[in-house]
VOGUPA-289937 format. One record per residue (C-alpha): x, y, z. Coordinates in steps of 0.25 Angstrom, whole numbers, plus 2048, in hexadecimal, padded with zeros to 3 digits. Layout:
<pts>
XYZ ...
</pts>
This chain:
<pts>
800800800 80580E7FD 80081C7FF 8008247F2 8068327F1 7FD83D7EC 80483D7DF 80282E7DD 7F38307E1 7F183B7D6 7F78327CC 7EB8287CF 7E18347CF 7E48427CD 7DC8477DA 7E183C7E3 7E88417F0 7EA8347F8 7EB8267F5 7F18187F8 7F380B7F1 7F77FC7F3 7F97F07EB 7ED7E67E9 7F17D97F0 7EE7CB7EB 7E47C97F7 7DD7D67F4 7DB7D37E5 7D87C47E6 7D37C27F4 7CC7CD7FB 7C97D57EE 7CB7E17F6 7D67EB7F9 7DB7ED807 7DB7FC80A 7E97FE810 7EE80A819 7F181580F 7E5811807 7DC812813 7E1820816 7DC824808 7CF81C809 7CB821817 7CC830813 7C082D80A 7B9821810 7B982181F 7BC814827 7AE81582E 7A7815821 7AD80781D 7A57FB81F 7AC7F0828 7A87E1825 7A47D8830 79A7E1836 79B7EC840 7957FA841 7977FE832 78E7F382C 7867FD825 79280381E 79380280F 79F7F980B 7A08007FD 7A780E7FB 7A88177EF 7B68177E9 7BB81D7DC 7C18117D5 7CC8117CA 7C980A7BE 7D68047B7 7CF8037AA 7CB8127A9 7D58187B3 7CA81F7B9 7C381F7C7 7B481D7C9 7AB81C7D5 7A780E7DA 7A58077E8 7AD7FC7EE 7AD7F57FB 7B67FA806 7B57F3814 7BC7EF820 7BB7E081D 7BD7DB82C 7B57E0838 7C17E3841 7CC7E6837 7D17F3831 7D37ED823 7CC7F4818 7C97EF80A 7C47F47FD 7BD7E97F5 7BF7E77E6 7B37EA7DD 7B37E67CE 7A77EE7CB 7AD7FB7D1 7BA7F77C9 7C27F67D5 7C97E87D4 7D87E97D7 7E17DE7D3 7ED7D87DA 7F97E17D9 7F27EE7D5 7F37FA7DD 7E67FE7E5 7E680D7E7 7DD8177EF 7DC8267ED 7D68327F4 7D283C7E9 7D184B7EC 7C284F7EB 7BC8417EC 7B883A7F8 7B882C7F2 7C58237F2 7CB8207E5 7D08127E3 7D68097D8 7E07FE7D5 7EA7FE7CA 7F57F67C5 8027F87CD 80A7FC7C1 8008067BD 7FE80B7CB 80D80E7CC 80D8157BF 80181E7C2 8068217D0 8158237CC 81C8307CF 82282F7C1 81A8377B7 81E82F7AB 81A8227B2 80D8287B6 80A82D7A8 80E8207A1 8058187AB 7F98217A7 7FD81F799 7FA81079A 7EC81279E 7E881E794 7DD81B78A 7DA80D790 7D8802785 7DF80B77A 7E4800772 7D57FB76F 7D180A76C 7DD80C762 7D97FF75B 7CB804759 7CF811754 7D880B749 7CE800744 7CD800735 7C2809730 7BA7FE72C 7B87FA73A 7B680873F 7A980A748 7A4814752 7A480A75D 7AE80D769 7BB80676A 7BD7F876F 7C27FD77D 7BB7F8789 7BC804792 7BC81178A 7B381377F 7BA81A773 7B481C765 7BF81975B 7B9821750 7BB82E758 7CA82B759 7CA82874A 7C3835747 7CE83C750 7D9835749 7D483973B 7D284773F 7E0848744 7E5842737 7EB83673E 7F683F743 7FC83F751 7F884B75A 80584C760 80C84E753 80684C745 81384773F 81383B748 81382F73F 80D821741 809815738 7FD81572F 7F180E735 7ED80172E 7DE805731 7DD81272B 7E9816723 7ED82272C 7F8824736 7F581C742 7F282574E 7EB82375B 7E082A763 7E382E771 7D983477B 7DF840782 7D783E78E 7D982F790 7CC82778C 7CD82079A 7C882D7A0 7BB82E798 7B282C7A4 7B68397A9 7B184179D 7A284179A 7A584578B 7AE839789 7BD839784 7BB832777 7BA83E76F 7C2845764 7C785076D 7CD846776 7D483D76C 7E3840768 7E983A75B 7F783475E 80182C757 80481F75F 811824765 80A83176A 7FE82876F 808820777 80F82C77C 803832782 80182578A 80F82278D 81982D78B 820834797 81883E79F 81E84A798 81A84578A 80D84178E 80A84E795 80E856789 80484D780 7F984E789 7FA85D78C 7FC86077D 7EF858779 7E785E785 7EA86C781 7E6869772 7DA861776 7D4869782 7CA87177A 7C5865772 7C485D77E 7BC868785 7B3869779 7B085A77A 7AC85C789 7B985678E 7C085F799 7CD85B79F 7D98637A5 7E78607A1 7EB85B7AF 7E08527AF 7E384C7A1 7F284B7A5 7EE8437B1 7E78397A8 7F48367A2 7FB8357AF 8028427AD 7FF84A7B9 
</pts>
């Protein structure tokens, strides 16, 4: 178990001010199906959920207490937190052990070896919890900006490979159906329109060359959602629109995912300035710092 620094907390949520984490054990993952809330995790939890409001199993004066409490739970598929209820109890009548039970429906089902974390977020009276692959957790909470940025790049535009394949299908197979992604709905025809309007040229530098696509005979370019599509639940108007799609050559597309922090910052800031007005006209409002945070750059 470990206490997280404020900087580490903010890497997990931009408004987090306190947090703690611990590795999920084999017993927790395969036996009890619950996380034992340890010392530092308790300190964070009890600032928001008082001990006398937590049900104790085995009877006692608190029999009428509700065992489930509201949490903001991190979804590993979307990278977003959403509200749900999970059971939090003292499992033994006269013991101080405190457990938080898994709930598949609430998308809280940690695996052995993952890092369980809990955060207190400024302006919210609900605990934020989640579980993340240890390597990804170490990357997101690293003090090294390049490592944080690279880790974030790995989860930008989830399921992007399937989306690119749908965009570049031969025209004889084109349809208005959404791409074959399972989590984020994107219409490949919108991206095709953007590619065509851009003349199949890279937005970073129109002189960038690539191979000729076998499906449409034009230079192969890739659409990239400036505000990552994994954040679309935050925007009522949706993010799959022309204003939010940037045309990039494969090298620049990889760069905006995996380049060092300085290079990624340059690209994101440049496109933000260029697209801010168009985004607002499409009903999408976002500040530069908020956008940079979505790329692990703040």
